[in-house]
LUMFIMI-287840 format. One line per 2 residues: number of its first residue (from 1); for each residue x, y, z of C-alpha. Coordinates in pm, 1 decimal, always signed. Each point is the difference from the previous one (the first is absolute). Layout:
BEGIN
NUM = X Y Z ~ ... .
END
This chain:
BEGIN
1 = -5481.7 -384.4 +4386.6 ~ -7.9 +281.3 -251.9 .
3 = +246.2 +283.5 +33.8 ~ -139.5 +343.8 +87.0 .
5 = +110.7 +333.8 -144.3 ~ -98.5 +346.6 +114.6 .
7 = +23.4 +216.0 -312.8 ~ -29.2 +378.5 +4.2 .
9 = +29.6 +285.2 -245.1 ~ -123.1 +355.9 -21.7 .
11 = -307.4 +91.0 -203.5 ~ +80.2 -8.3 -370.2 .
13 = +297.7 -233.2 +47.7 ~ -154.9 -272.7 -214.5 .
15 = +14.5 -240.6 +294.6 ~ -345.5 -154.3 -63.7 .
17 = +69.0 -54.6 -368.6 ~ +343.3 -144.6 +74.7 .
19 = -134.3 -246.0 +257.9 ~ -290.6 -110.7 -219.3 .
21 = +240.6 -59.4 -289.5 ~ +230.7 -186.2 +235.4 .
23 = -282.0 -230.1 +112.5 ~ -77.4 -85.2 -364.6 .
25 = +368.9 -48.6 -76.6 ~ +48.7 -230.2 +300.8 .
27 = -301.5 -208.9 -101.5 ~ +168.0 -70.8 -334.0 .
29 = +299.5 -132.0 +195.6 ~ -216.9 -222.0 +217.7 .
31 = -27.0 +220.5 +311.0 ~ -330.5 +121.1 +144.0 .
33 = +3.8 +356.0 +134.0 ~ -280.6 +173.4 +191.8 .
35 = +5.8 +381.0 +15.6 ~ -210.0 +187.2 +257.1 .
37 = -29.4 +363.1 -117.3 ~ -92.8 +169.0 +328.8 .
39 = -104.7 +336.0 -148.2 ~ -238.6 -163.7 -247.3 .
41 = -139.7 -223.6 +275.5 ~ -61.7 +303.9 +222.6 .
43 = -211.6 +168.9 -267.1 ~ -197.8 -321.1 -54.8 .
45 = -57.0 -47.7 +373.7 ~ -110.1 +361.4 +47.5 .
47 = -257.1 -45.7 -276.0 ~ -133.1 -319.0 +162.0 .
49 = -19.4 +171.4 +339.6 ~ -188.0 +297.0 -143.1 .
51 = +278.6 +249.0 +72.6 ~ +16.6 +305.9 -222.5 .
53 = +365.7 -45.7 -91.8 ~ +112.6 +53.4 -355.9 .
55 = +327.8 -61.4 -176.7 ~ +24.3 +371.9 -74.8 .
57 = -34.3 +118.2 +360.3 ~ +98.2 -299.2 +213.6 .
59 = +303.2 +180.8 +142.1 ~ -230.2 +266.1 +149.4 .
61 = -163.2 -267.7 +215.9 ~ +17.2 +38.4 +378.9 .
63 = +311.1 -187.3 +114.0 ~ -192.5 -210.2 +255.5 .
65 = -246.9 -107.7 -269.4 ~ +289.2 -72.2 -233.3 .
67 = +178.5 -206.1 +263.4 ~ -315.0 -201.9 +74.3 .
69 = -56.5 -60.9 -370.6 ~ +360.0 -105.6 -55.8 .
71 = -5.7 -226.1 +306.6 ~ -314.7 -168.5 -130.3 .
73 = +174.2 -75.2 -328.1 ~ +310.6 -128.5 +178.8 .
75 = -210.4 -230.6 +216.6 ~ -172.6 -134.1 -311.0 .
77 = +336.8 -67.5 -165.6 ~ +127.6 -177.3 +310.7 .
79 = -309.6 -219.8 +9.9 ~ +72.2 -106.0 -358.0 .
81 = +364.4 -77.8 +77.4 ~ -68.9 -357.8 +113.6 .
83 = -146.8 -91.5 -339.1 ~ +245.6 +222.0 -188.0 .
85 = +293.9 -186.0 +151.7 ~ -146.2 -327.4 -129.3 .
87 = -87.9 +122.4 -349.4 ~ +288.3 +232.9 -88.1 .
89 = +378.5 +2.1 -11.3 ~ +17.4 +372.0 +78.3 .
91 = -229.7 +252.3 +168.5 ~ +56.1 +370.3 -62.8 .
93 = -162.2 +268.7 +214.4 ~ +16.1 +318.8 -204.4 .
95 = -20.4 +319.4 +207.0 ~ +113.5 +360.3 +22.4 .
97 = +250.8 +103.9 +261.4 ~ -64.2 +373.9 -29.4 .
99 = -219.9 +243.9 -187.9 ~ +102.2 +353.8 -87.8 .
101 = -332.3 +180.7 +17.3 ~ -68.6 +372.2 +31.3 .
103 = +376.4 +56.4 +20.6 ~ +43.5 -216.3 +310.1 .
105 = +103.9 -361.5 +61.2 ~ -254.8 -246.2 +141.5 .
107 = +92.3 -354.1 +99.4 ~ -229.8 -273.2 -127.9 .
109 = +82.0 -310.4 +199.1 ~ -50.4 -171.3 +336.6 .
111 = +313.2 -146.5 +157.4 ~ -168.4 -286.9 +181.6 .
113 = -168.5 -122.9 -319.2 ~ +331.4 +2.8 -185.3 .
115 = +137.8 -236.1 +266.8 ~ -308.3 -223.2 -19.0 .
117 = +50.7 -54.5 -371.7 ~ +337.7 -158.8 +89.1 .
119 = +170.6 +120.4 -319.1 ~ +305.8 -168.6 -146.4 .
121 = +90.8 +297.5 -214.4 ~ -70.2 +371.4 -44.4 .
123 = -2.9 +158.0 -346.0 ~ -47.8 +355.8 -125.2 .
125 = -77.7 +64.5 -366.7 ~ +145.5 +334.6 -110.3 .
127 = -59.3 +202.3 -314.6 ~ +159.7 +296.9 -171.0 .
129 = -156.1 +317.4 +150.5 ~ -72.9 +136.8 -348.3 .
131 = -214.7 -305.4 -75.9 ~ -168.3 +15.5 +342.2 .
133 = -88.6 +367.0 -51.0 ~ -151.1 -71.8 -341.3 .
135 = -196.6 -298.2 +134.7 ~ -141.8 +192.9 +297.8 .
137 = -80.8 +309.4 -206.3 ~ -251.5 -211.5 -190.5 .
139 = -184.2 -127.6 +309.0 ~ -291.9 +185.8 +156.2 .
141 = +135.3 -80.3 +346.6 ~ +338.1 +162.1 -58.1 .
143 = -34.0 +264.8 -272.0 ~ -98.1 +264.6 +257.6 .
145 = +320.4 -62.5 +194.7 ~ +218.2 +107.0 -293.0 .
147 = +298.6 -186.5 +133.6 ~ +344.1 +99.3 -123.4 .
149 = +280.8 -238.7 -89.6 ~ +182.0 +121.2 +308.5 .
151 = -289.8 -83.6 +232.2 ~ -39.2 -342.0 -161.0 .
153 = +372.9 -71.6 +36.2 ~ -10.3 +83.9 +370.0 .
155 = -320.9 -200.3 +50.0 ~ +166.0 -302.7 -158.3 .
157 = +309.3 +56.5 +213.7 ~ -211.4 -5.1 +318.2 .
159 = -179.8 -314.4 -116.5 ~ +321.6 -196.6 -55.1 .
161 = +164.0 +119.1 +322.2 ~ -299.9 -91.3 +215.9 .
163 = -60.5 -339.8 -160.7 ~ +369.5 -83.6 +35.9 .
165 = -42.1 +71.8 +372.3 ~ -306.9 -227.7 +17.4 .
167 = +205.0 -278.0 -154.1 ~ +283.9 +57.8 +243.6 .
169 = -235.4 -12.1 +299.3 ~ -159.7 -317.2 -140.8 .
171 = +334.6 -168.0 -68.5 ~ -91.5 -36.4 -369.6 .
173 = +188.0 +78.7 -320.3 ~ -100.8 +318.6 -181.1 .
175 = +26.9 +79.8 -368.8 ~ -106.6 +299.1 -206.4 .
177 = +12.1 +25.8 -377.5 ~ -160.9 +188.3 -286.6 .
179 = -323.1 -111.5 -164.1 ~ +188.9 -52.5 -327.5 .
181 = +211.6 -271.0 +165.0 ~ -56.3 -337.8 -164.8 .
183 = -265.9 -223.2 +157.3 ~ +256.5 -274.9 +46.3 .
185 = +163.8 +217.7 +269.1 ~ -275.6 -55.8 +253.4 .
187 = -42.1 -361.5 -110.5 ~ +366.2 -74.4 +72.2 .
189 = -5.0 +184.3 +333.9 ~ -294.9 -212.0 +116.7 .
191 = +37.8 -336.3 -167.1 ~ +378.0 -16.1 -53.5 .
193 = +137.1 +140.7 +327.8 ~ +337.9 -165.3 -58.5 .
195 = +68.4 +214.1 -306.0 ~ +252.4 +276.4 +55.6 .
197 = -99.6 +363.0 -58.5 ~ +207.0 +255.5 -186.1 .
199 = -15.2 +369.2 -80.7 ~ +84.8 +80.8 -360.1 .
201 = +199.6 +320.8 -35.5 ~ +83.4 +179.8 -322.0 .
203 = +98.8 +349.7 -113.9 ~ -360.2 +112.7 -51.6 .
205 = +66.4 +345.5 -147.6 ~ +202.2 -140.0 -289.3 .
207 = -181.9 -326.2 -57.3 ~ -350.8 +102.4 -95.1 .
209 = +39.6 +31.2 -376.7 ~ -151.2 -284.2 -201.8 .
211 = +299.1 -225.6 -71.7 ~ +146.5 -2.3 +350.4 .
213 = -342.1 -15.7 +162.7 ~ -78.4 -313.6 -200.7 .
215 = +327.5 -157.6 +115.1 ~ -80.4 +82.1 +361.7 .
217 = -350.4 -148.5 -33.2 ~ +138.7 -321.8 -151.0 .
219 = +261.5 -20.7 +273.8 ~ -258.8 +39.4 +278.6 .
221 = -233.3 -251.6 -162.1 ~ +275.0 -262.2 -6.9 .
223 = +103.6 +88.2 +355.8 ~ -354.7 -77.7 +119.4 .
225 = +73.8 -369.6 -48.1 ~ +249.6 +6.4 +285.5 .
227 = -112.1 +280.3 +234.6 ~ -285.2 +201.2 +138.6 .
229 = +97.7 +317.6 -184.5 ~ -86.7 +343.2 +139.9 .
231 = +9.4 +259.9 -276.1 ~ +29.1 +377.5 +58.0 .
233 = -265.8 +220.6 -154.4 ~ +76.4 +253.6 -269.8 .
235 = -164.9 +302.4 +161.1 ~ -234.3 +205.2 -217.3 .
237 = +11.4 +311.4 +217.1 ~ +239.3 +285.1 -66.3 .
239 = +322.4 +22.3 +199.7 ~ +191.4 +323.8 +65.8 .
241 = +276.4 +130.4 -220.0 ~ +342.9 +34.4 +156.8 .
243 = -21.2 +380.3 -3.6 ~ -334.6 +15.6 +180.2 .
245 = -24.1 +100.2 +363.5 ~ -254.9 -152.5 +235.6 .
247 = -302.8 +226.1 -28.0 ~ -378.0 -15.2 -15.5 .
249 = +20.5 +5.4 -375.9 ~ +185.8 -331.6 -25.0 .
251 = -57.4 -154.3 +341.9 ~ -205.6 -280.7 -155.4 .
253 = +291.5 -81.9 -227.8 ~ +227.0 -40.9 +301.5 .
255 = -260.0 -223.4 +164.7 ~ -5.9 -219.2 -312.8 .
257 = +377.7 -17.4 +3.9 ~ +32.8 -78.5 +370.2 .
259 = -275.5 -261.6 -9.2 ~ +169.9 -175.8 -290.4 .
261 = +314.4 -39.2 +209.1 ~ -201.5 -101.6 +306.3 .
263 = -191.4 -274.3 -181.3 ~ +302.4 -146.2 -180.0 .
265 = +241.1 +0.2 +296.0 ~ -226.2 -43.4 +303.0 .
267 = -266.3 -228.5 -143.4 ~ +91.4 -190.8 -316.2 .
269 = +370.3 -48.8 +77.7 ~ -49.2 -54.6 +372.2 .
271 = -251.3 -281.9 -52.1 ~ +232.8 -180.5 -242.7 .
273 = +267.6 -254.0 +88.9 ~ +241.7 +122.2 -266.1 .
275 = +52.4 +257.4 -273.3 ~ +67.2 -66.6 -367.3 .
277 = +122.5 +298.6 -202.0 ~ -39.2 -0.8 -377.1 .
279 = +175.6 +252.3 -225.6 ~ -104.1 -47.6 -364.6 .
281 = +269.1 +257.6 -73.4 ~ +271.7 +165.1 +206.3 .
283 = -131.2 +329.2 +140.2 ~ +30.1 +195.0 +322.7 .
285 = -282.8 -59.9 +248.4 ~ -8.1 +155.8 +348.4 .
287 = -315.2 -200.5 +73.6 ~ +168.5 -334.1 -68.1 .
289 = +304.1 +94.3 +209.3 ~ -222.3 +96.7 +293.8 .
291 = -201.6 -321.0 -29.1 ~ +316.3 -209.0 -18.8 .
293 = +141.1 +172.3 +306.3 ~ -324.6 -51.7 +193.5 .
295 = +0.1 -368.9 -93.2 ~ +367.6 -34.7 +91.9 .
297 = -47.2 +162.9 +339.9 ~ -307.0 -212.3 +80.0 .
299 = +188.5 -320.4 -86.8 ~ -188.4 -83.0 -318.5 .
301 = +184.1 -185.2 -275.4 ~ +49.4 +223.3 -306.1 .
303 = +41.1 -126.3 -356.2 ~ +84.6 +232.9 -287.0 .
305 = -41.2 -36.4 -376.8 ~ +222.1 +268.5 -151.6 .
307 = +113.9 +3.0 -367.6 ~ +356.7 +131.3 +53.7 .
309 = +302.9 -163.9 +162.7 ~ +94.2 +324.6 +173.5 .
311 = -229.1 +202.0 +227.7 ~ +9.3 +265.6 +269.8 .
313 = +157.0 -116.2 +331.2 ~ -318.5 +126.8 +166.1 .
315 = -196.4 -252.8 -203.3 ~ +244.7 -285.8 +53.3 .
317 = +15.4 +54.4 +377.2 ~ -363.4 -94.7 +64.3 .
319 = -67.6 -311.0 -208.5 ~ +81.2 -364.9 +76.7 .
321 = -0.1 -150.0 -348.2 ~ -0.3 +150.2 -349.7 .
323 = -86.1 -113.7 -352.4 ~ +63.7 +156.4 -340.4 .
325 = -337.6 -83.1 -155.6 ~ -335.7 -172.7 +48.9 .
327 = +115.7 -327.2 -158.8 ~ +289.6 -34.6 +242.1 .
329 = -224.1 +89.9 +293.3 ~ -276.1 -251.0 -78.5 .
331 = +253.3 -279.0 -63.2 ~ +128.8 +63.5 +351.0 .
333 = -351.2 +26.9 +142.3 ~ -108.2 -331.7 -151.7 .
335 = +273.5 -173.2 +196.7 ~ -33.2 +215.5 +310.8 .
337 = -374.3 -71.4 +31.0 ~ +17.0 -368.9 -86.8 .
339 = -233.6 -184.2 +235.7 ~ -161.4 +324.5 +123.9 .
341 = -371.7 +76.3 -59.2 ~ -67.3 +130.2 -350.5 .
343 = -309.4 +160.3 -148.8 ~ -81.3 -117.7 -352.6 .
345 = -364.0 +103.9 -35.6 ~ -133.4 +303.4 -184.0 .
347 = +91.7 +315.1 +190.1 ~ -342.6 +167.9 -11.1 .
END
Protein backbone atom coordinates (compact mmCIF):
# COMPACT_ATOMS: atom_id res chain seq x y z
CA UNK A 1 0.00 0.00 0.00
CA UNK A 2 1.25 3.45 -0.91
CA UNK A 3 1.47 6.09 1.77
CA UNK A 4 -0.88 9.07 1.49
CA UNK A 5 -0.04 12.71 2.20
CA UNK A 6 -2.42 15.64 2.41
CA UNK A 7 -0.34 18.66 1.38
CA UNK A 8 -1.54 22.24 1.69
CA UNK A 9 -0.17 25.71 1.14
CA UNK A 10 -1.58 29.14 0.48
CA UNK A 11 -1.75 30.58 -3.03
CA UNK A 12 1.71 31.64 -4.18
CA UNK A 13 3.47 29.33 -1.72
CA UNK A 14 5.17 27.36 -4.49
CA UNK A 15 3.49 24.17 -3.26
CA UNK A 16 2.66 22.83 -6.76
CA UNK A 17 6.16 23.45 -8.06
CA UNK A 18 7.70 21.91 -4.95
CA UNK A 19 5.58 18.75 -5.18
CA UNK A 20 6.18 18.32 -8.91
CA UNK A 21 9.93 18.68 -8.35
CA UNK A 22 9.70 16.23 -5.48
CA UNK A 23 7.96 13.64 -7.67
CA UNK A 24 10.76 13.93 -10.25
CA UNK A 25 13.41 13.77 -7.53
CA UNK A 26 11.83 10.67 -5.96
CA UNK A 27 11.68 8.93 -9.34
CA UNK A 28 15.45 9.31 -9.65
CA UNK A 29 15.75 7.51 -6.30
CA UNK A 30 13.47 4.69 -7.40
CA UNK A 31 10.20 5.84 -5.79
CA UNK A 32 7.00 6.49 -7.75
CA UNK A 33 4.97 9.47 -6.55
CA UNK A 34 1.49 10.49 -7.77
CA UNK A 35 0.37 14.07 -7.10
CA UNK A 36 -3.31 15.03 -7.37
CA UNK A 37 -3.49 18.84 -7.69
CA UNK A 38 -7.10 19.43 -6.63
CA UNK A 39 -7.34 23.07 -7.78
CA UNK A 40 -6.10 22.22 -11.28
CA UNK A 41 -8.46 19.23 -11.44
CA UNK A 42 -11.41 21.43 -10.44
CA UNK A 43 -10.77 23.82 -13.33
CA UNK A 44 -10.47 20.89 -15.76
CA UNK A 45 -13.68 19.29 -14.47
CA UNK A 46 -15.61 22.56 -14.67
CA UNK A 47 -14.55 22.92 -18.30
CA UNK A 48 -15.69 19.37 -19.10
CA UNK A 49 -19.02 19.96 -17.35
CA UNK A 50 -19.62 23.19 -19.25
CA UNK A 51 -19.46 25.39 -16.15
CA UNK A 52 -18.39 28.99 -16.67
CA UNK A 53 -15.65 28.89 -14.04
CA UNK A 54 -12.31 30.51 -14.75
CA UNK A 55 -9.03 30.52 -12.90
CA UNK A 56 -9.30 34.29 -12.53
CA UNK A 57 -12.73 34.32 -10.88
CA UNK A 58 -13.16 30.83 -9.41
CA UNK A 59 -13.25 32.17 -5.85
CA UNK A 60 -16.37 34.21 -6.71
CA UNK A 61 -18.24 30.98 -7.43
CA UNK A 62 -21.35 30.19 -5.36
CA UNK A 63 -20.18 28.11 -2.40
CA UNK A 64 -22.68 25.30 -3.09
CA UNK A 65 -21.45 25.05 -6.69
CA UNK A 66 -17.88 25.13 -5.46
CA UNK A 67 -18.55 22.39 -2.92
CA UNK A 68 -20.22 20.19 -5.54
CA UNK A 69 -17.33 20.73 -7.94
CA UNK A 70 -14.74 19.95 -5.28
CA UNK A 71 -16.66 16.87 -4.13
CA UNK A 72 -16.75 15.60 -7.72
CA UNK A 73 -12.98 15.92 -7.94
CA UNK A 74 -12.50 14.20 -4.58
CA UNK A 75 -14.72 11.31 -5.65
CA UNK A 76 -12.71 10.95 -8.85
CA UNK A 77 -9.45 10.87 -6.87
CA UNK A 78 -10.85 8.26 -4.49
CA UNK A 79 -11.92 6.08 -7.42
CA UNK A 80 -8.35 6.18 -8.71
CA UNK A 81 -6.90 5.27 -5.31
CA UNK A 82 -7.21 1.50 -5.85
CA UNK A 83 -4.95 1.64 -8.91
CA UNK A 84 -2.76 4.37 -7.41
CA UNK A 85 -1.99 2.19 -4.40
CA UNK A 86 -0.80 -0.56 -6.76
CA UNK A 87 1.27 1.65 -9.06
CA UNK A 88 2.83 4.19 -6.69
CA UNK A 89 4.86 4.31 -3.49
CA UNK A 90 3.30 7.62 -2.43
CA UNK A 91 0.07 9.46 -3.22
CA UNK A 92 -0.13 13.19 -2.52
CA UNK A 93 -3.44 15.07 -2.47
CA UNK A 94 -2.55 18.73 -2.89
CA UNK A 95 -5.21 21.14 -1.59
CA UNK A 96 -5.78 24.52 0.00
CA UNK A 97 -6.91 24.75 3.59
CA UNK A 98 -8.01 28.39 3.43
CA UNK A 99 -8.27 31.25 0.96
CA UNK A 100 -7.99 34.91 1.90
CA UNK A 101 -10.32 36.51 -0.61
CA UNK A 102 -11.93 39.95 -0.51
CA UNK A 103 -10.32 40.49 2.90
CA UNK A 104 -12.04 37.49 4.49
CA UNK A 105 -11.03 33.88 5.17
CA UNK A 106 -12.82 31.06 3.33
CA UNK A 107 -12.20 27.40 4.11
CA UNK A 108 -11.60 25.15 1.12
CA UNK A 109 -11.96 21.60 2.37
CA UNK A 110 -14.50 18.94 3.35
CA UNK A 111 -13.78 17.12 6.61
CA UNK A 112 -15.35 13.80 5.65
CA UNK A 113 -13.28 13.58 2.45
CA UNK A 114 -10.08 14.23 4.39
CA UNK A 115 -10.91 11.19 6.55
CA UNK A 116 -11.73 9.07 3.50
CA UNK A 117 -8.29 9.69 2.02
CA UNK A 118 -6.86 7.97 5.14
CA UNK A 119 -3.71 10.12 5.20
CA UNK A 120 -0.49 9.01 6.87
CA UNK A 121 0.92 12.51 7.01
CA UNK A 122 -0.09 16.17 6.72
CA UNK A 123 2.29 18.73 5.21
CA UNK A 124 2.10 22.49 4.69
CA UNK A 125 4.52 24.21 2.31
CA UNK A 126 5.26 27.76 3.49
CA UNK A 127 6.97 30.64 1.72
CA UNK A 128 8.38 34.01 2.67
CA UNK A 129 5.50 36.55 2.52
CA UNK A 130 7.59 38.90 0.37
CA UNK A 131 7.94 36.19 -2.28
CA UNK A 132 4.24 35.26 -2.02
CA UNK A 133 3.21 38.89 -2.51
CA UNK A 134 5.41 39.23 -5.59
CA UNK A 135 4.12 35.94 -7.04
CA UNK A 136 0.44 36.84 -6.51
CA UNK A 137 0.87 40.40 -7.78
CA UNK A 138 1.71 38.93 -11.18
CA UNK A 139 -1.41 36.74 -11.42
CA UNK A 140 -4.68 37.98 -12.90
CA UNK A 141 -6.60 36.18 -10.14
CA UNK A 142 -4.83 37.96 -7.29
CA UNK A 143 -3.50 41.31 -8.55
CA UNK A 144 -6.82 43.02 -7.75
CA UNK A 145 -6.60 41.89 -4.13
CA UNK A 146 -3.38 43.84 -3.54
CA UNK A 147 -2.44 41.71 -0.59
CA UNK A 148 0.06 43.09 1.90
CA UNK A 149 2.88 41.14 3.53
CA UNK A 150 0.97 41.39 6.79
CA UNK A 151 -2.18 39.83 5.32
CA UNK A 152 -0.14 37.06 3.71
CA UNK A 153 1.66 36.33 6.99
CA UNK A 154 -1.63 36.00 8.84
CA UNK A 155 -3.14 33.89 6.05
CA UNK A 156 -0.18 31.52 6.26
CA UNK A 157 -0.49 31.46 10.05
CA UNK A 158 -4.16 30.40 9.80
CA UNK A 159 -3.28 27.73 7.23
CA UNK A 160 -0.65 26.08 9.44
CA UNK A 161 -2.76 26.26 12.61
CA UNK A 162 -5.81 24.68 10.97
CA UNK A 163 -3.89 21.93 9.17
CA UNK A 164 -2.06 21.09 12.40
CA UNK A 165 -5.50 20.63 13.98
CA UNK A 166 -6.60 18.35 11.11
CA UNK A 167 -3.54 16.21 11.71
CA UNK A 168 -4.23 16.07 15.43
CA UNK A 169 -7.84 15.00 14.87
CA UNK A 170 -6.66 12.38 12.35
CA UNK A 171 -3.93 11.05 14.65
CA UNK A 172 -1.29 11.81 11.99
CA UNK A 173 2.07 13.57 12.14
CA UNK A 174 2.17 17.14 10.84
CA UNK A 175 5.10 19.03 9.36
CA UNK A 176 5.43 22.49 7.86
CA UNK A 177 8.50 23.89 6.14
CA UNK A 178 9.50 26.53 3.61
CA UNK A 179 9.48 25.91 -0.13
CA UNK A 180 13.26 26.44 -0.19
CA UNK A 181 13.74 23.39 2.05
CA UNK A 182 15.70 20.67 0.28
CA UNK A 183 13.66 18.02 -1.55
CA UNK A 184 15.34 15.31 0.49
CA UNK A 185 13.40 16.59 3.53
CA UNK A 186 10.07 15.23 2.34
CA UNK A 187 11.74 12.12 0.92
CA UNK A 188 13.23 11.26 4.31
CA UNK A 189 9.98 11.99 6.17
CA UNK A 190 8.09 9.57 3.92
CA UNK A 191 10.56 6.88 2.94
CA UNK A 192 12.97 6.96 5.90
CA UNK A 193 10.62 7.32 8.89
CA UNK A 194 13.28 5.99 11.27
CA UNK A 195 15.54 8.97 10.65
CA UNK A 196 15.63 11.48 13.49
CA UNK A 197 14.62 15.09 12.86
CA UNK A 198 16.50 18.13 14.08
CA UNK A 199 16.09 21.89 14.08
CA UNK A 200 19.24 23.77 13.15
CA UNK A 201 19.68 26.97 15.14
CA UNK A 202 22.25 29.68 14.53
CA UNK A 203 22.73 33.37 15.31
CA UNK A 204 21.00 34.54 12.12
CA UNK A 205 21.61 38.29 12.46
CA UNK A 206 25.39 37.88 12.57
CA UNK A 207 25.80 34.91 10.26
CA UNK A 208 24.50 36.12 6.93
CA UNK A 209 27.69 37.57 5.46
CA UNK A 210 29.33 35.45 2.76
CA UNK A 211 32.06 33.58 4.66
CA UNK A 212 29.96 32.51 7.64
CA UNK A 213 26.92 31.80 5.48
CA UNK A 214 29.01 29.42 3.37
CA UNK A 215 30.17 27.62 6.53
CA UNK A 216 26.59 27.29 7.73
CA UNK A 217 25.47 25.91 4.35
CA UNK A 218 28.28 23.33 4.34
CA UNK A 219 27.45 22.35 7.91
CA UNK A 220 23.74 21.83 7.11
CA UNK A 221 24.55 19.89 3.95
CA UNK A 222 26.72 17.46 5.91
CA UNK A 223 24.11 17.23 8.68
CA UNK A 224 21.54 16.06 6.11
CA UNK A 225 23.30 12.70 5.98
CA UNK A 226 22.24 11.94 9.54
CA UNK A 227 18.99 13.87 10.13
CA UNK A 228 15.86 15.31 8.65
CA UNK A 229 17.00 18.92 9.03
CA UNK A 230 14.49 21.74 9.46
CA UNK A 231 16.09 25.06 8.55
CA UNK A 232 14.74 28.49 9.62
CA UNK A 233 14.04 31.01 6.89
CA UNK A 234 15.95 34.26 6.58
CA UNK A 235 12.97 36.62 6.38
CA UNK A 236 12.99 39.20 3.59
CA UNK A 237 10.43 41.50 5.20
CA UNK A 238 11.43 44.46 7.34
CA UNK A 239 11.39 44.12 11.12
CA UNK A 240 10.96 47.04 13.55
CA UNK A 241 13.81 49.00 15.02
CA UNK A 242 14.20 48.91 18.79
CA UNK A 243 13.09 52.54 19.12
CA UNK A 244 9.87 52.08 17.16
CA UNK A 245 6.51 51.92 18.89
CA UNK A 246 3.69 49.70 17.64
CA UNK A 247 1.76 51.89 15.22
CA UNK A 248 -0.01 51.72 11.88
CA UNK A 249 3.15 52.92 10.21
CA UNK A 250 5.20 49.88 11.22
CA UNK A 251 2.53 47.35 12.19
CA UNK A 252 3.51 45.12 9.26
CA UNK A 253 7.08 45.09 10.52
CA UNK A 254 5.89 43.82 13.90
CA UNK A 255 3.83 41.14 12.16
CA UNK A 256 6.94 40.01 10.26
CA UNK A 257 8.89 39.90 13.50
CA UNK A 258 6.25 38.02 15.49
CA UNK A 259 5.62 35.51 12.71
CA UNK A 260 9.34 34.76 12.49
CA UNK A 261 9.35 33.80 16.16
CA UNK A 262 6.09 31.86 15.80
CA UNK A 263 7.33 29.77 12.87
CA UNK A 264 10.75 28.98 14.37
CA UNK A 265 9.57 28.12 17.90
CA UNK A 266 6.06 26.74 17.39
CA UNK A 267 6.48 24.96 14.07
CA UNK A 268 10.04 24.12 13.03
CA UNK A 269 11.44 23.49 16.52
CA UNK A 270 8.30 21.82 17.86
CA UNK A 271 8.20 19.25 15.04
CA UNK A 272 11.86 18.32 15.59
CA UNK A 273 13.19 15.67 17.97
CA UNK A 274 16.27 17.69 18.90
CA UNK A 275 18.07 20.98 18.37
CA UNK A 276 21.59 21.48 17.05
CA UNK A 277 23.05 24.96 17.53
CA UNK A 278 25.93 26.10 15.33
CA UNK A 279 27.98 29.22 16.09
CA UNK A 280 30.55 29.86 13.33
CA UNK A 281 31.83 32.59 15.64
CA UNK A 282 31.09 33.58 19.23
CA UNK A 283 28.39 36.26 19.26
CA UNK A 284 25.38 37.14 21.38
CA UNK A 285 22.07 35.76 20.09
CA UNK A 286 18.77 36.18 21.96
CA UNK A 287 17.10 33.99 19.33
CA UNK A 288 19.42 31.05 19.97
CA UNK A 289 19.02 31.36 23.74
CA UNK A 290 15.22 31.34 23.42
CA UNK A 291 15.29 28.34 21.09
CA UNK A 292 17.63 26.46 23.42
CA UNK A 293 15.39 27.20 26.38
CA UNK A 294 12.29 26.06 24.47
CA UNK A 295 14.05 22.83 23.49
CA UNK A 296 15.28 22.28 27.05
CA UNK A 297 11.83 22.79 28.55
CA UNK A 298 10.18 20.47 26.01
CA UNK A 299 12.72 17.72 26.75
CA UNK A 300 14.57 17.86 23.44
CA UNK A 301 18.26 16.97 23.40
CA UNK A 302 20.40 20.04 22.64
CA UNK A 303 23.86 19.93 21.06
CA UNK A 304 26.00 23.04 20.70
CA UNK A 305 28.96 23.83 18.44
CA UNK A 306 30.61 26.89 19.98
CA UNK A 307 34.18 28.06 19.15
CA UNK A 308 35.21 29.21 22.67
CA UNK A 309 35.88 27.21 25.83
CA UNK A 310 34.07 29.79 27.96
CA UNK A 311 30.50 30.98 27.40
CA UNK A 312 27.63 32.68 29.18
CA UNK A 313 26.04 30.60 32.00
CA UNK A 314 22.72 31.24 30.26
CA UNK A 315 24.05 29.42 27.22
CA UNK A 316 25.64 26.58 29.17
CA UNK A 317 22.50 25.95 31.24
CA UNK A 318 20.37 24.79 28.30
CA UNK A 319 22.57 22.45 26.26
CA UNK A 320 23.34 18.75 26.81
CA UNK A 321 26.59 18.39 24.88
CA UNK A 322 29.03 20.88 23.37
CA UNK A 323 31.77 20.86 20.74
CA UNK A 324 34.45 23.40 19.83
CA UNK A 325 34.21 23.02 16.05
CA UNK A 326 32.56 21.17 13.16
CA UNK A 327 35.33 18.56 12.91
CA UNK A 328 34.94 17.54 16.54
CA UNK A 329 31.16 17.47 16.18
CA UNK A 330 31.06 15.27 13.07
CA UNK A 331 33.63 12.85 14.54
CA UNK A 332 31.25 12.40 17.46
CA UNK A 333 28.22 12.16 15.19
CA UNK A 334 29.80 9.45 13.04
CA UNK A 335 30.07 7.25 16.11
CA UNK A 336 26.78 8.35 17.66
CA UNK A 337 24.81 7.51 14.50
CA UNK A 338 26.60 4.26 13.70
CA UNK A 339 23.98 1.75 12.59
CA UNK A 340 21.26 4.43 12.27
CA UNK A 341 19.64 5.27 8.90
CA UNK A 342 21.80 7.57 6.78
CA UNK A 343 20.99 9.49 3.62
CA UNK A 344 23.77 9.43 1.01
CA UNK A 345 21.91 10.47 -2.14
CA UNK A 346 21.91 13.89 -3.76
CA UNK A 347 19.97 16.33 -1.59
CA UNK A 348 17.86 17.90 -4.35
